[in-house]
C-alpha positions as CSV (number, residue, x, y, z in Angstrom):
1,M,-5.8,61.3,110.4
2,D,-3.4,63.5,108.4
3,Q,-0.6,60.9,108.8
4,R,-2.9,58.0,107.6
5,T,-4.0,60.1,104.6
6,Q,-0.4,60.9,103.7
7,A,0.5,57.2,104.1
8,T,-2.2,56.0,101.7
9,A,-1.4,58.6,99.1
10,Q,2.2,57.4,98.6
11,P,2.8,55.4,95.3
12,P,3.5,51.7,95.6
13,P,7.0,50.5,95.4
14,H,8.4,49.3,91.9
15,R,8.3,45.4,91.4
16,R,10.8,43.6,89.2
17,P,9.4,41.1,86.6
18,P,9.9,37.4,87.3
19,T,12.9,35.9,85.6
20,E,12.3,33.0,83.1
21,P,13.6,29.6,84.0
22,L,17.0,28.6,82.6
23,G,15.6,25.5,80.7
24,Q,13.1,27.7,78.6
25,Q,15.8,30.1,77.6
26,G,17.9,27.2,76.3
27,N,15.1,25.7,74.2
28,G,14.4,29.0,72.4
29,D,18.0,29.5,71.6
30,F,18.4,26.0,70.3
31,T,15.4,26.4,67.9
32,V,16.9,29.6,66.5
33,I,20.2,28.0,66.1
34,L,18.8,25.0,64.3
35,T,16.8,27.1,61.9
36,V,19.9,29.2,61.1
37,L,21.9,25.9,60.7
38,F,19.4,24.5,58.2
39,A,19.3,27.8,56.3
40,F,23.1,27.8,56.2
41,I,23.2,24.2,54.9
42,A,20.7,25.0,52.2
43,I,22.5,28.1,51.1
44,S,25.8,26.3,51.2
45,S,24.5,23.5,49.1
46,L,23.3,25.8,46.5
47,V,26.6,27.7,46.5
48,M,29.0,24.8,46.9
49,F,27.3,22.4,44.5
50,P,26.0,24.5,41.6
51,S,26.7,21.8,39.0
52,S,26.4,18.7,41.2
53,S,24.3,15.7,40.2
54,P,20.5,15.9,40.3
55,N,20.3,13.3,43.0
56,L,22.6,15.3,45.3
57,K,20.5,18.5,44.6
58,N,17.3,16.6,45.3
59,S,18.7,15.5,48.7
60,L,20.0,18.9,49.8
61,T,17.3,21.2,48.6
62,I,14.4,22.3,50.8
63,L,12.1,23.9,48.1
64,H,11.6,21.7,45.0
65,Q,9.3,21.8,42.0
66,V,7.4,18.8,40.5
67,P,7.1,19.3,36.7
68,E,3.7,19.0,34.9
69,G,3.1,15.4,33.9
70,H,5.1,14.0,36.8
71,V,4.5,13.0,40.4
72,G,6.9,13.6,43.3
73,V,8.2,10.5,45.0
74,Y,10.1,10.6,48.3
75,W,12.5,8.5,50.2
76,V,12.9,9.2,53.9
77,G,16.2,7.7,55.2
78,G,16.2,5.5,52.1
79,A,12.6,4.1,52.6
80,L,10.2,4.8,49.8
81,Q,7.1,6.6,50.9
82,K,3.7,5.8,49.6
83,T,2.7,9.5,49.5
84,T,3.2,11.3,46.2
85,T,2.9,15.0,45.4
86,T,1.2,16.7,42.4
87,P,2.9,19.2,40.1
88,G,4.0,22.5,41.8
89,F,6.3,23.7,44.6
90,H,6.8,21.6,47.7
91,L,9.0,21.6,50.9
92,K,11.1,18.7,52.3
93,L,13.8,18.2,54.8
94,P,17.3,18.4,53.2
95,V,19.6,15.4,53.5
96,I,17.0,13.3,55.3
97,T,14.4,13.3,52.6
98,H,15.3,12.4,49.0
99,Y,13.0,13.4,46.1
100,E,12.6,12.2,42.5
101,P,10.1,13.3,39.8
102,V,8.5,10.3,38.0
103,Q,6.8,10.9,34.6
104,V,3.2,9.5,34.4
105,T,2.4,10.8,30.9
106,L,3.4,9.3,27.5
107,Q,7.2,9.0,27.1
108,T,9.3,7.6,24.3
109,D,12.3,5.4,25.2
110,L,14.9,5.2,22.5
111,V,17.0,2.0,22.3
112,R,20.1,2.2,20.1
113,D,22.5,-0.3,18.5
114,I,20.9,-3.6,19.0
115,P,22.9,-6.4,17.4
116,C,21.4,-9.8,16.6
117,G,22.1,-12.9,14.6
118,T,19.6,-14.5,12.2
119,K,18.8,-18.1,11.8
120,G,21.3,-18.4,9.0
121,G,24.1,-16.9,11.1
122,V,24.2,-13.4,9.6
123,M,24.8,-10.6,12.0
124,I,22.7,-7.5,11.6
125,N,22.2,-4.4,13.7
126,F,19.1,-2.3,14.5
127,D,20.2,1.3,14.8
128,R,17.2,2.5,16.8
129,I,14.0,1.2,18.2
130,E,11.5,3.6,19.8
131,V,9.1,2.3,22.5
132,V,6.2,4.6,23.5
133,N,5.1,3.7,27.0
134,R,3.3,5.2,30.1
135,L,3.5,4.5,33.8
136,K,0.1,4.5,35.5
137,K,-0.2,7.0,38.3
138,E,-1.8,4.6,40.7
139,S,1.0,2.0,40.1
140,V,4.0,4.3,40.8
141,Y,4.6,3.1,44.3
142,D,4.4,-0.7,43.4
143,T,6.6,-0.3,40.3
144,L,9.3,1.8,42.1
145,V,9.4,-0.6,45.1
146,N,10.0,-3.5,42.9
147,Y,12.1,-2.1,40.1
148,G,13.3,1.4,41.2
149,V,13.2,4.7,39.4
150,E,15.1,3.2,36.4
151,Y,12.3,0.6,35.8
152,D,12.4,1.3,32.1
153,H,15.9,-0.1,31.9
154,T,14.6,-3.4,33.1
155,W,11.4,-3.7,31.2
156,I,12.1,-1.7,28.1
157,Y,15.8,-1.2,27.3
158,D,17.0,-4.7,28.4
159,K,13.8,-6.4,27.4
160,I,13.9,-5.0,23.8
161,H,17.4,-6.4,23.3
162,H,16.2,-9.8,24.4
163,E,13.1,-9.9,22.3
164,I,14.9,-8.7,19.1
165,N,17.5,-11.4,19.5
166,Q,14.7,-14.0,20.1
167,F,12.9,-12.9,16.9
168,C,16.1,-12.9,14.8
169,S,17.2,-16.3,16.0
170,V,14.2,-18.1,14.6
171,H,13.9,-16.2,11.3
172,S,16.1,-16.0,8.2
173,L,17.7,-12.8,6.9
174,Q,15.1,-12.7,4.1
175,E,12.3,-12.8,6.6
176,V,13.8,-10.3,9.0
177,Y,14.9,-7.8,6.4
178,I,12.0,-8.1,3.9
179,D,9.2,-10.6,4.3
180,M,8.3,-10.1,8.0
181,F,9.8,-6.7,8.7
182,D,6.3,-5.1,8.8
183,Q,5.4,-7.5,11.6
184,I,8.3,-6.7,13.9
185,D,6.6,-3.7,15.5
186,E,3.5,-5.5,16.6
187,T,5.5,-8.6,17.7
188,M,7.8,-6.5,19.9
189,K,4.8,-4.6,21.4
190,D,2.9,-7.8,22.2
191,A,6.0,-9.4,23.8
192,L,6.8,-6.3,25.9
193,Q,3.2,-5.8,27.0
194,A,2.8,-9.5,27.9
195,D,5.8,-9.4,30.4
196,C,4.8,-6.0,31.8
197,T,1.2,-7.2,32.3
198,R,2.5,-10.2,34.2
199,Y,5.3,-8.7,36.3
200,A,4.8,-4.9,36.2
201,P,1.2,-4.1,35.5
202,G,1.6,-0.4,35.9
203,I,3.7,-0.1,32.7
204,E,1.6,0.3,29.5
205,I,3.3,-0.3,26.1
206,L,1.5,1.8,23.5
207,S,3.6,1.3,20.4
208,V,7.0,0.2,19.1
209,R,8.7,1.7,16.0
210,V,11.5,-0.3,14.5
211,T,13.9,1.1,11.8
212,K,15.4,-1.0,9.0
213,P,18.3,-3.0,10.3
214,R,21.8,-2.6,8.9
215,I,23.1,-5.7,7.1
216,P,26.6,-6.6,5.7
217,E,27.5,-4.7,2.6
218,S,27.8,-7.8,0.4
219,V,24.4,-9.1,1.5
220,R,22.9,-5.7,0.9
221,R,24.3,-5.6,-2.6
222,N,22.8,-9.0,-3.3
223,F,19.4,-7.8,-2.0
224,E,19.6,-4.7,-4.1
225,Q,20.4,-6.9,-7.2
226,M,17.5,-9.2,-6.3
227,E,15.2,-6.2,-5.8
228,E,16.4,-4.7,-9.1
229,E,15.6,-8.0,-11.0
230,R,12.3,-8.2,-9.2
231,T,11.5,-4.7,-10.2
232,K,12.4,-5.5,-13.8
233,V,10.0,-8.5,-13.7
234,L,7.3,-6.4,-12.1
235,V,7.9,-3.7,-14.8
236,S,7.6,-6.4,-17.5
237,V,4.5,-7.8,-16.0
238,E,3.0,-4.4,-15.6
239,R,3.8,-3.5,-19.2
240,Q,2.2,-6.8,-20.3
241,R,-0.8,-6.0,-18.2
242,V,-1.0,-2.5,-19.7
243,A,-0.7,-3.9,-23.2
244,E,-3.5,-6.4,-22.4
245,K,-5.6,-3.7,-21.0
246,E,-5.0,-1.5,-24.0
247,A,-5.9,-4.5,-26.3
248,E,-9.0,-5.2,-24.3
249,T,-9.9,-1.6,-24.4
250,Q,-9.4,-1.5,-28.2
251,K,-11.5,-4.6,-28.5
252,K,-14.3,-3.1,-26.4
253,I,-14.1,0.0,-28.4
254,A,-14.3,-2.0,-31.7
255,I,-17.2,-4.1,-30.3
256,T,-19.0,-0.9,-29.1
257,E,-18.5,0.7,-32.5
258,A,-19.7,-2.5,-34.4
259,E,-22.7,-2.7,-32.1
260,K,-23.4,1.0,-32.7
261,N,-23.2,0.5,-36.4
262,A,-25.3,-2.6,-36.3
263,Y,-27.9,-0.8,-34.2
264,V,-27.8,2.2,-36.6
265,S,-28.1,-0.1,-39.6
266,K,-31.0,-1.9,-38.0
267,I,-32.7,1.3,-37.4
268,I,-32.1,2.5,-41.0
269,M,-33.4,-0.9,-42.3
270,E,-36.4,-0.7,-40.1
271,Q,-37.0,2.8,-41.4
272,K,-36.7,1.6,-45.0
273,L,-39.0,-1.3,-44.4
274,M,-41.5,1.0,-42.8
275,E,-41.2,3.3,-45.8
276,K,-41.7,0.3,-48.1
277,D,-44.6,-0.9,-46.1
278,S,-46.1,2.6,-46.3
279,L,-45.5,2.7,-50.0
280,R,-47.0,-0.7,-50.5
281,M,-50.0,0.2,-48.5
282,Q,-50.3,3.4,-50.5
283,E,-50.1,1.4,-53.7
284,E,-52.6,-1.1,-52.5
285,I,-55.0,1.7,-51.6
286,S,-54.4,3.3,-55.0
287,N,-54.9,0.1,-56.8
288,K,-58.0,-0.7,-54.8
289,M,-59.3,2.8,-55.6
290,Y,-58.3,2.4,-59.3
291,I,-60.0,-1.1,-59.5
292,D,-63.1,0.2,-57.8
293,R,-63.2,3.2,-60.1
294,E,-62.6,1.1,-63.2
295,K,-65.1,-1.4,-61.9
296,S,-67.6,1.4,-61.4
297,L,-66.8,2.7,-64.9
298,A,-67.2,-0.8,-66.4
299,D,-70.4,-1.3,-64.6
300,A,-71.6,2.0,-65.7
301,K,-70.5,1.4,-69.3
302,Y,-72.0,-2.1,-69.2
303,Y,-75.2,-0.7,-67.8
304,Q,-75.2,2.0,-70.5
305,T,-74.5,-0.6,-73.3
306,M,-77.2,-2.8,-72.0
307,R,-79.6,0.1,-71.8
308,E,-78.6,1.2,-75.3
309,A,-79.0,-2.4,-76.5
310,E,-82.4,-2.5,-75.0
311,A,-83.2,0.8,-76.5
312,N,-81.9,-0.3,-79.9
313,K,-84.1,-3.4,-79.7
314,V,-87.0,-1.2,-79.1
315,K,-86.0,1.2,-82.0
316,L,-85.0,-1.6,-84.4
317,T,-88.0,-1.6,-86.6
318,P,-88.2,-1.7,-90.4
319,Q,-89.6,1.8,-90.5
320,F,-86.7,3.1,-88.2
321,L,-84.1,1.3,-90.3
322,E,-85.6,2.6,-93.5
323,L,-85.7,6.1,-92.0
324,K,-82.0,5.8,-91.1
325,F,-81.2,4.5,-94.5
326,I,-83.0,7.4,-96.2
327,E,-81.3,9.8,-93.8
328,A,-77.9,8.3,-94.7
329,I,-78.7,8.5,-98.4
330,T,-79.9,12.0,-98.1
331,N,-76.8,13.1,-96.2
332,N,-74.6,11.8,-98.9
333,T,-73.8,14.8,-101.2
334,K,-71.8,12.8,-103.7
335,M,-73.1,12.4,-107.2
336,F,-72.6,9.2,-109.1
337,F,-72.8,8.8,-112.8
338,G,-73.1,5.5,-114.6
339,N,-75.3,2.9,-116.0
340,K,-75.6,0.9,-112.8
341,I,-77.1,3.7,-110.6
342,P,-80.6,2.3,-110.9
343,N,-79.3,-1.1,-109.9
344,M,-78.0,0.4,-106.7
345,V,-81.3,2.0,-106.0
346,L,-82.9,-1.3,-106.7
347,G,-80.4,-2.9,-104.3
348,Q,-81.4,-0.5,-101.5
349,R,-85.1,-1.3,-102.0
350,L,-84.2,-5.0,-101.9
351,L,-82.4,-4.3,-98.6
352,G,-85.5,-2.7,-97.2
353,N,-87.6,-5.6,-98.3
354,F,-85.2,-8.0,-96.7
355,L,-85.3,-6.2,-93.4
356,Q,-89.1,-6.2,-93.4
357,E,-89.1,-9.9,-94.0
358,M,-86.7,-10.5,-91.1
359,E,-88.8,-8.4,-88.8
360,G,-91.9,-10.4,-89.7
361,R,-90.2,-13.7,-89.0
362,K,-89.0,-12.4,-85.6
363,S,-92.5,-11.4,-84.7
364,L,-93.8,-14.8,-85.7
365,E,-91.2,-16.5,-83.5
366,M,-92.1,-14.3,-80.6
367,E,-95.7,-15.1,-81.0
368,A,-95.0,-18.8,-81.2
């Protein structure tokens, strides 16, 4: 019993861990070596090619950045991938995967020194033409597959040369330089957009800005002389127009002044006529009042005379006449001396007798 207890109390012997297979050890070492190799290649590319071309950098770098307003486009073994990346940092395999940023916002392509010949054979040169365009984001793959990253060289730079020469070949120098110069922008825009819509729908032409072309010095001097003469003519025409306007203005002022004076005279005349009418009416009223008053006075006087005549007829009696005669004689304070005084008294008595006789005859006639 003691021997069994001692045997069970002894610790178990130490066991060695199992060894890994040789193949698994080789795979782990290869992965570490490959990672170190890629890191070494990346660091070497950054150190050995600090000023190399962007294409070489884009091929050798692992971490790259897509700028804002661009999309990242990738080629694996030279084959363009349909997958694009958004702005930000991204990873790729160096050497195997090539990366290019493609702008999908508004961009302005500047085309310089475009020579062309007009219909008359004069050579002119457009120093610069600006084309504002945009590549649609959903059409990046189709456009790059057909025309590459430098698609704008095909459809903008080369195309603008062709369209400018086509335009100049059917127009004269006068038309290109002066008469139709304001239409070149829209003509170029429509021509570029028409071909892009047909062959590269993803390219959108927004506007075209054309600068004034350079023409030969001798022709330019002729144009300047023509413009100077035209300016003189325009100045003369403008002066004549100004003189006509001034004369017309003076005429209108004179007419307005005359109309004002006539209107004022008319008002004054109407005022005077109204005053005359008022005076005439006042005179008529005064005359009527005077006539009525005089007529009333005359009627009153006539009535008085008639009444007096009637009263006199009543009073005209021999006794009354004799009384009046005696009163008249009595009132005479003069004294007369002479031989004929009795004759005069006799005459007065004779007058009284005559009046009595006349009164008697009148009474007889009235009775008859």
